[in-house]
C-alpha positions, -999 to 999 in steps of 0.1 A, spaced: -374 -694 -124 -399 -712 -102 -396 -739 -75 -418 -770 -81 -443 -774 -52 -452 -808 -37 -484 -824 -50 -489 -847 -20 -512 -839 8 -494 -821 37 -523 -811 58 -514 -833 88 -490 -823 116 -453 -822 109 -445 -849 134 -470 -872 119 -459 -867 83 -422 -871 93 -430 -908 103 -444 -917 69 -415 -930 48 -433 -925 15 -439 -888 23 -403 -882 35 -389 -899 4 -411 -878 -19 -402 -845 -1 -364 -853 -3 -368 -856 -41 -383 -821 -42 -355 -807 -19 -328 -821 -42 -345 -804 -71 -347 -771 -53 -311 -773 -42 -299 -779 -78 -321 -751 -92 -310 -725 -67 -273 -735 -70 -275 -733 -108 -292 -699 -107 -266 -685 -82 -238 -698 -103 -252 -682 -135 -258 -649 -118 -223 -647 -103 -208 -655 -137 -227 -626 -154 -207 -594 -163 -221 -559 -172 -233 -557 -208 -213 -527 -219 -183 -505 -209 -202 -477 -192 -212 -474 -156 -249 -478 -162 -242 -514 -174 -230 -522 -139 -261 -507 -124 -283 -528 -147 -263 -560 -138 -270 -555 -101 -307 -546 -107 -312 -578 -128 -294 -600 -102 -315 -584 -75 -348 -591 -94 -338 -628 -100 -326 -635 -65 -355 -617 -49 -380 -639 -69 -362 -671 -56 -360 -658 -21 -397 -650 -19 -405 -685 -31 -384 -701 -4 -405 -682 21 -438 -698 9 -456 -719 36 -454 -751 15 -416 -748 12 -412 -740 49 -434 -770 59 -413 -793 37 -381 -781 54 -397 -786 88 -408 -822 79 -374 -831 65 -357 -816 96 -381 -836 119 -373 -867 99 -336 -859 102 -331 -863 64 -295 -861 52 -306 -837 24 -317 -810 49 -281 -796 56 -272 -792 19 -304 -774 11 -299 -751 41 -264 -741 29 -278 -732 -5 -306 -712 10 -281 -692 31 -260 -685 0 -291 -673 -17 -301 -650 11 -265 -636 13 -262 -629 -24 -297 -615 -25 -289 -591 4 -257 -580 -14 -276 -574 -46 -304 -555 -28 -278 -533 -9 -258 -525 -41 -290 -517 -61 -300 -493 -33 -267 -474 -33 -260 -475 -70 -295 -460 -75 -283 -429 -58 -257 -425 -86 -281 -434 -115 -293 -399 -122 -258 -385 -124 -247 -415 -146 -276 -409 -170 -266 -372 -173 -230 -383 -180 -242 -408 -206 -271 -392 -224 -269 -354 -219 -263 -331 -248 -234 -306 -244 -204 -308 -222 -217 -281 -198 -240 -308 -183 -210 -332 -180 -189 -305 -163 -217 -298 -138 -223 -335 -132 -188 -347 -124 -184 -329 -90 -218 -341 -77 -212 -376 -90 -178 -377 -72 -194 -366 -39 -221 -393 -44 -194 -419 -50 -178 -408 -17 -211 -414 2 -214 -449 -14 -178 -456 -3 -184 -445 32 -219 -461 39 -221 -491 16 -212 -526 29 -200 -539 -4 -188 -509 -25 -162 -499 2 -135 -521 -13 -111 -513 -41 -122 -544 -61 -157 -529 -64 -151 -491 -65 -121 -491 -89 -140 -509 -118 -170 -486 -113 -148 -455 -115 -130 -469 -144 -163 -473 -162 -171 -436 -154 -137 -425 -168 -145 -446 -200 -179 -429 -203 -162 -394 -201 -137 -405 -227 -164 -418 -250 -181 -384 -249 -148 -368 -259 -144 -393 -287 -178 -384 -301 -170 -346 -304 -133 -346 -314 -133 -359 -349 -103 -345 -368 -118 -355 -401 -145 -329 -398 -133 -306 -369 -112 -282 -390 -141 -277 -415 -164 -264 -387 -167 -228 -374 -134 -221 -356 -150 -205 -326 -174 -233 -321 -147 -259 -326 -124 -242 -301 -152 -241 -276 -160 -278 -281 -123 -288 -276 -119 -266 -245 -150 -281 -229 -139 -316 -237 -105 -309 -222 -121 -294 -191 -143 -324 -186 -113 -347 -187 -94 -325 -162 -125 -321 -140 -126 -359 -135 -92 -360 -120 -95 -327 -102 -127 -337 -84 -112 -371 -75 -83 -354 -56 -107 -328 -41 -127 -356 -25 -96 -374 -15 -84 -343 3 -118 -340 21 -115 -376 33 -80 -371 46 -89 -339 64 -119 -356 81 -97 -384 95 -128 -405 101 -134 -422 67 -116 -450 49 -87 -437 28 -96 -428 -8 -66 -441 -27 -71 -462 -59 -51 -472 -89 -44 -439 -105 -31 -455 -137 -64 -473 -143 -84 -441 -135 -65 -413 -151 -38 -426 -176 -63 -426 -205 -81 -393 -195 -48 -375 -189 -35 -385 -223 -67 -375 -240 -66 -341 -222 -31 -335 -236 -43 -344 -271 -72 -319 -267 -47 -292 -258 -27 -300 -289 -58 -298 -311 -68 -265 -294 -34 -251 -300 -37 -260 -337 -70 -242 -339 -57 -212 -321 -26 -209 -343 -45 -213 -376 -71 -187 -363 -43 -162 -356 -29 -168 -391 -63 -161 -406 -68 -130 -385 -34 -116 -397 -38 -125 -433 -68 -103 -439 -76 -71 -458 -55 -49 -434 -23 -69 -443 -31 -66 -480 -34 -29 -476 -2 -26 -457 20 -47 -479 4 -37 -512 8 -74 -523 -26 -91 -522 -14 -121 -542 13 -130 -517 -12 -127 -488 -36 -151 -507 -7 -175 -511 -1 -174 -474 -38 -181 -467 -36 -212 -489 -5 -223 -470 -24 -220 -437 -52 -240 -452 -27 -268 -459 -14 -269 -423 -42 -290 -410 -44 -315 -440 -23 -342 -422 -46 -341 -392 -77 -345 -414 -62 -376 -431 -51 -395 -399 -53 -433 -402 -48 -440 -365 -67 -434 -333 -52 -401 -320 -65 -408 -284 -49 -442 -282 -17 -441 -260 -2 -468 -283 -2 -442 -311 15 -415 -290 47 -417 -311 28 -412 -344 8 -383 -330 41 -367 -317 55 -368 -353 24 -351 -367 26 -323 -341 63 -318 -346 57 -315 -384 29 -290 -378 50 -269 -354 79 -268 -378 56 -257 -407 40 -231 -384 74 -219 -375 84 -212 -411 49 -198 -419 50 -177 -387 84 -162 -395 71 -155 -430 40 -138 -415 61 -117 -391 84 -106 -418 56 -96 -442 36 -79 -415 64 -58 -401 83 -48 -433 72 -12 -430 78 -8 -393 101 -36 -379 105 -40 -341 139 -28 -329 160 -38 -300 168 -12 -273 191 16 -286 193 1 -321 191 26 -350 162 21 -375 181 9 -406 207 -14 -390 180 -25 -365 157 -35 -394 185 -55 -409 193 -71 -376 156 -80 -372 155 -95 -407 186 -116 -401 173 -128 -367 142 -141 -385 163 -157 -411 183 -176 -385 151 -188 -369 138 -204 -401 173 -217 -409 173 -234 -375 139 -249 -384 151 -263 -417 181 -279 -399 157 -296 -375 137 -308 -405 168 -324 -418 174 -342 -385 141 -361 -389 147 -388 -415 127 -384 -446 108 -354 -434 121 -329 -461 117 -356 -488 79 -357 -482 55 -336 -502 49 -314 -472 87 -311 -466 93 -300 -501 66 -273 -497 83 -261 -465 117 -260 -481 103 -240 -510 87 -215 -487 120 -212 -468 139 -204 -500 114 -178 -510 114 -160 -477 153 -162 -474 155 -146 -509 131 -118 -500 149 -111 -467 182 -107 -486 165 -83 -510 151 -64 -481 186 -60 -464 202 -48 -497 174 -23 -503 177 -9 -467 215 -6 -469 216 10 -503 190 36 -493 209 44 -461 243 47 -478 231 71 -506 211 92 -481 241 94 -457 265 106 -484 241 133 -494 229 147 -460 260 143 -438 280 172 -452 249 195 -448 244 184 -411 280 192 -403 274 228 -415 247 234 -389 254 261 -363 262 250 -328 231 267 -312 196 278 -322 176 306 -306 139 304 -300 110 317 -279 93 297 -252 59 312 -264 43 318 -298 49 355 -294 79 372 -309 111 374 -287 105 406 -267 117 397 -232 150 383 -219 133 355 -200 114 344 -231 145 334 -250 157 298 -252 191 286 -266 193 249 -276 221 227 -288 217 223 -326 232 188 -328 208 170 -352 193 137 -341 199 126 -377 236 132 -372 236 112 -340 216 84 -357 241 83 -386 270 78 -361 251 48 -345 240 34 -379 276 35 -391 289 15 -361 262 -12 -365 266 -13 -403 303 -21 -399 294 -48 -374 270 -63 -399 298 -64 -425 286 -36 -448 311 -11 -463 303 24 -450 311 59 -466 344 74 -456 328 106 -443 304 85 -422 334 65 -408 352 98 -400 323 113 -382 317 80 -362 354 81 -351 348 116 -338 317 105 -317 335 110 -283 345 146 -293 309 154 -304 295 139 -273 319 160 -252 309 191 -271 272 185 -269 274 177 -232 295 208 -225 270 230 -245 240 214 -229 253 217 -193 263 254 -200 228 262 -214 210 243 -186 230 264 -161 220 296 -180 183 287 -183 181 276 -147 197 309 -137 172 329 -158 143 309 -142 154 321 -108 151 358 -118 118 377 -118 109 404 -144 123 432 -123 157 415 -119 158 407 -156 153 443 -165 179 453 -138 205 430 -154 195 438 -190 230 450 -200 247 421 -183 224 396 -201 231 414 -234 268 410 -228 263 373 -222 243 370 -254 272 386 -273 294 357 -261 267 332 -273 264 349 -306 292 331 -324 276 298 -315 244 305 -334 259 327 -362 294 315 -371 306 283 -355 297 250 -373 301 214 -361 331 210 -384 347 243 -371 378 246 -350 376 264 -316 344 248 -303 360 239 -271 373 275 -265 337 287 -273 323 265 -246 349 277 -221 341 314 -228 304 308 -225 307 289 -192 329 316 -178 304 343 -188 275 323 -173 295 319 -141 300 357 -139 263 364 -143 256 337 -117 278 355 -92 260 388 -98 226 373 -95 236 355 -63 246 388 -48 214 405 -59 194 376 -44 212 379 -11 201 416 -9 166 406 -21 164 380 7 174 407 33 147 431 20 121 403 20 130 394 56 124 430 65 91 431 47 81 398 63 88 413 97 66 443 89 38 422 75 37 399 105 36 427 131 6 426 155 -11 460 156 -37 449 181 -18 437 212 -43 432 241 -35 436 278 -24 403 294 -46 393 323 -35 368 349 -60 343 364 -85 363 385 -73 397 373 -99 422 365 -104 430 329 -95 466 318 -122 492 313 -130 501 277 -109 532 277 -80 515 294 -81 487 268 -79 510 238 -52 531 254 -31 500 259 -36 489 223 -26 524 211 6 525 233 18 490 222 11 499 186 32 530 188 62 510 201 58 484 173 54 511 146 87 527 157 105 494 153 88 488 119 99 522 106 135 516 117 134 484 97 118 501 68 146 527 67 172 499 60 157 490 27 172 519 6 206 510 20 202 474 7 191 487 -27 221 510 -29 243 478 -24 226 464 -55 232 496 -73 269 493 -64 271 458 -80 251 467 -111 259 503 -119 290 509 -98 273 539 -81 258 544 -46 233 573 -51 200 556 -46 188 573 -78 205 554 -106 185 554 -139 194 518 -145 176 508 -113 145 530 -117 122 500 -126 139 480 -98 131 507 -73 95 508 -85 93 470 -82 102 471 -45 80 502 -38 51 483 -52 60 453 -31 61 475 0 26 487 -8 14 451 -11 30 442 22 15 472 41 -19 465 26 -16 429 37 -5 441 72 -36 462 77 -60 436 62 -46 408 83 -47 428 115 -82 441 109 -93 405 102 -77 393 135 -93 421 155 -127 413 139 -122 376 149 -114 387 185 -145 408 186 -167 379 176 -149 353 198 -164 344 231 -133 356 250 -139 389 269 -113 416 262 -126 445 283 -154 454 306 -182 480 309 -208 488 335 -246 490 335 -257 519 357 -289 538 366 -285 573 354 -313 599 356 -340 573 357 -325 554 327 -304 522 326 -274 529 304 -238 516 297 -209 534 312 -192 545 290 -223 545 268 -227 527 235 -220 558 214 -186 563 232 -176 527 227 -185 529 190 -163 560 187 -134 544 205 -136 514 182 -137 535 151 -108 556 164 -88 524 171 -94 512 135 -84 546 121 -52 546 142 -44 512 127 -48 526 91 -27 556 100 2 533 108 9 535 70 14 573 74 48 565 90 61 548 58 73 576 35 71 571 -2 102 574 -24 109 600 -50 101 590 -85 129 568 -101 148 566 -67 148 548 -34 152 582 -15 123 592 8 103 623 -3 110 653 20 80 669 37 62 694 14 51 728 28 17 736 13 9 767 34 28 783 62 16 759 89 6 729 67 32 702 59 23 672 38 43 639 39 39 615 10 31 581 25 13 549 16 -17 559 37 -38 574 9 -34 542 -12 -38 516 15 -68 534 32 -87 534 -1 -81 497 -8 -115 479 -10 -103 450 12 -92 474 39 -125 494 38 -145 461 39 -128 449 70 -131 483 88 -168 485 81 -173 449 92 -156 455 126 -177 486 133 -209 467 123 -201 438 146 -193 460 175 -225 479 170 -245 447 169 -228 436 201 -238 468 219 -273 466 206 -275 431 220 -264 443 254 -289 472 253 -317 446 246 -306 426 276 -307 457 298 -343 465 288 -353 435 309 -345 456 339 -372 481 330 -397 460 349 -383 477 380 -385 512 365 -415 522 388 -391 521 417 -374 553 404 -398 568 380 -427 574 405 -428 606 427 -424 590 461 -435 621 480 -467 625 460 -475 587 464 -470 590 502 -493 621 505 -521 603 486 -516 572 507 -517 592 539 -549 609 528 -566 576 522 -557 564 557 -553 527 546 -556 498 570 -525 481 583 -530 452 560 -526 475 530 -493 487 544 -482 451 549 -489 443 513 -469 472 500 -440 465 524 -440 428 513 -439 438 476 -408 460 479 -390 436 502 -396 409 476 -382 431 448 -351 438 469 -347 400 475 -353 391 438 -326 415 426 -299 399 449 -304 367 429 -295 383 395 -259 377 382 -235 405 388 -218 402 354 -226 390 318 -201 379 291 -211 388 256 -184 380 229 -155 404 237 -173 425 264 -179 416 301 -209 437 313 -206 445 351 -242 445 365 -233 452 402 -239 490 401 -273 484 386 -282 457 411 -272 479 440 -292 509 426 -324 488 423 -319 474 458 -314 510 472 -346 522 455 -366 492 469 -353 498 504 -361 536 501 -397 527 494 -397 504 524 -384 532 546 -409 557 533 -438 533 539 -425 525 574 -424 562 583 -460 567 570 -472 537 589 -454 550 620 -470 584 617 -505 569 610 -502 546 640 -490 574 663 -519 596 653 -544 568 660 -527 561 693 -529 597 704 -565 599 693 -573 568 713 -555 582 743 -576 614 741 -608 593 739 -598 574 770 -590 606 790 -623 622 780 -641 591 788 
């Protein structure tokens, strides 16, 4: 579209040309032509609509409008056009105003088109992805970014910030998404495709439709949260009614695919193997193939809301067919192992299951009848035929189950009633050799219990039951009472046996045998159809109660003995002197004397406690053997059990005490003190290391000899062995000492303590060797040294050096610590320090005397020289 330019000469000034009538008249003619052309062009552009239903058509519309109006606008800016306008305005032509109005409209619409092209261009890439991309994964990724871009256009644009512009654009986007779904969801071919690929395609299509709505509301929530942007609220029916409906259709189609896939998975080789009827399984597969036939032959648009009623009928028919087929599948698949309700017996439960399936398909057929003409159709006739076949097979299944149960019950029930009340078994695979290894169980067969329950359910189902089964079922409460009574009695017995150790079981061997004699009729003579079962349970319960009482009394005495042994085992055999704050630690000898005295007191107490054990065992003897001798043959193994336990306790007593003493030796807490002294020119401990070693060994030996105070019992009794006279003056007492002292754990701990004490003393000796640097103070012969020094007649300065050296030694020693803590020993160094100081001072005195004598001789010699002179 081009504006016609004037052909007349316009080179003169505007004012001059405006005064020439011919020029003005000619230019007015051009102005009228321009006005008409621009008006017509604007009118045509404003009438144009997008060529297509998609969003890109709207983008193209605005791009074409912008191109057209831009070409016109650029022509109006040409110098020739501008001069014409100036001349007409100068000449005050009446056509100037109309032309200016048209030019303003042109500029306004051009700016609008330019602005819209600019903003819609930001959406173009996303819209092209939406329109042309292959695969729904691109569509799913595009929708969120597109929706955010629409939000930016809504916020910034001057023209697309109104509903009348934004809603049609979003409606076109929704149409484009719907078009993509239309292209992939073609029911005429969909069910012939690979099922997994078809399901994936439908799921992606549904996700895209839902994503459109989901992203819209997500952006709307962001806008509301910001509080700064114009509300994002458009006509939801225009935007989502179609896509929501299409999403629901996609879900229906996906469900159809899923259900048919499940049928195909079930009706496979495994089902043929289980049912043993491959032909019937193949018939089921063909029936499944026919389920989707109505969908493949649709004559209406399934995505059109106007056809919603027709599609609903198709889905209802499919669901009803699936229901019949599904029940058929469940029945065939679970024939061998039907699912049961809680507490239902297997046979009656299977019949209940079969009938519940029958009622479900019966309900389905009734619903078919409610829809006019549905059963009269070809598909309806097929469904009805399937129903009749399944119903007939279910009835045959029920009759087969019942007949098999009735015949089996009449045969096995009399045999079950002849079972003994109890059975005897061993808790291990070994033969029954010990009392604690024997288990008694109630021999009430689970089959018998099951028959009782089956009988009740069979009568509820309307089946006639055998008379013997009805009789047993009527006795259920009595059987339940008997089994509970027997079980409670046996639980009480087994629990009692579990509380007894092997020694107690041997002790009560006769009493347990007596109880078993009461049990004997239960596993030898009495049957479940016998009389006197109640009396038998009462006798057994009374016998168990009697044994319980006896065991309880024995356990009371055992607890008293164990308390005594616990007291002995927990006795501290190494009690140390208690020192208050600032108190001086005991000397080595005092320390070990204290430990020895305290141990003697405790041992006396332990022995008194030990002497009460035979008395307690005699009480047990009185309960079990009705004697009080302490040497009953029935209790010989029981005496041995306790004597062995006493040995274990004494061993543990010695080991624990030696371990505690060893820990005290190694701990950094001083227990006693010793002194470092200078003895005959040697630095030694007082008492010396050898004496401390001996005292430690003796203390350990004394600890072991505590067990000598515990006298052993005579064989087969709990009476202490009397002292045995070997020779005239030698008496031997049989105690636990010889056994405990030879125990490897005891020996190991004793050796460990002596080694640790020895290491400690060696460490102290090494420390004392540091003092040997002063040994010349006491090892040199002072008299001899002084004679030699006097003979040399040294100068005064030599005396001064010697005196300074010994004074320095005396001073240095005063700075040494007076004690040293090493693990359990505090080493007193004061005697050694004072001895070194005394030796140093002695040297100073001797040197002083020598210097005095030397000076006196020189003074007298000088005096004689003066007198002679």
